[in-house]
N, C-alpha and C positions, 0 to 999 in steps of 0.2 A: 423274413428266418422264424421257426420257433421258438418256441417254450414248452418244455416238458418238466412238470412238475413229476418227479418220484416217488410214487407211492413204498411207506417199510416195507421190504422183500421183493420189491420187487423192480422186473431188471431192469434196465436203460431201450433196452432196443421195445417191449415191451409194450410202457410207458410211450415210449417215442407213435408209435400202431394203433393207441387206443386214446391217443389222447388229437392225434389225424381226425378219426375216424368222431370223438365223438362233433369235433369243434367243424370239420367238412361232408360226412359221410361219407366218404372214399374210404377204399378198403385195403391195406397197404404186402401186400405181394413180400419185401422181403427189405430188409431197411442195410446199412453197407454203413459202416465205424468209421471216417472220417480222423480226427482230429479232436486233437481237444489243444483249452486256450484258457489257463488263467487268467483271469478278469479283475484287477486292482482292485475297482469304484466299488465295486456287491461284497467282496471277496469271500467268490467264486471262480470253480473249480468251471469251466463249461463245456459239456460234448455234442461233437458235433455227429452229426449221420445223414448221412443222403433214406428214401424213401421212396419206394415204388408201387404205383400203388396200381389195381391189377383191372378199372376203366376210368376213366379223368369225365366224365359224364353221369360219373357217382356225387358230385361237387352240391355239395344246397351247406353251403354257410351258414352256421351257428349267429344269437350272438356275442361273438364275443371276439372274429374278425371284424374291422376296420373294414380296408376292403383291401382289395383283390388287385395280381394282372398279371398273365403270364409274357415270359420271357426269353424268348428264344437263347442261346447260349453265352450268347455273344453283344445279347441285346440284355444281358440281363447287369456283365460287368459293367455296358459302358453303365447303365441307372441305378449304381452299388451307390453306396456312401462308403465316399473315400479313404482310404485309411479306417471304417473302421471296423471291431470287431465282427460282423457280416462279411465285409469284405477280402478278411482276410481270412475268412469261411471256402465264402463259396471261388477265393482265389486258387486258393490250395487248390482246391477237386479239379473245376476246371482246365490247373496244370494237369494233374497225372495225367 
């Protein structure tokens, strides 16, 4: 799950592409908006996108990423924290 800070005047999709480039070195080719969900604990509207990258061999993480792991779709479903906001977004996307 990725968190992107949207700068004043910036479109959300551009923020997603920018943050991915900054944190992974990967170039986003297109983005699909999925859905939103209000997150009460932080009074935040979460916006969920799927980003497709040009080439995952460009992966070169910076210090903002603690760890990462690639999963097949069903493996991701089994490894995500149940009943979390991330699982809501992931399962909704995979069920489409």
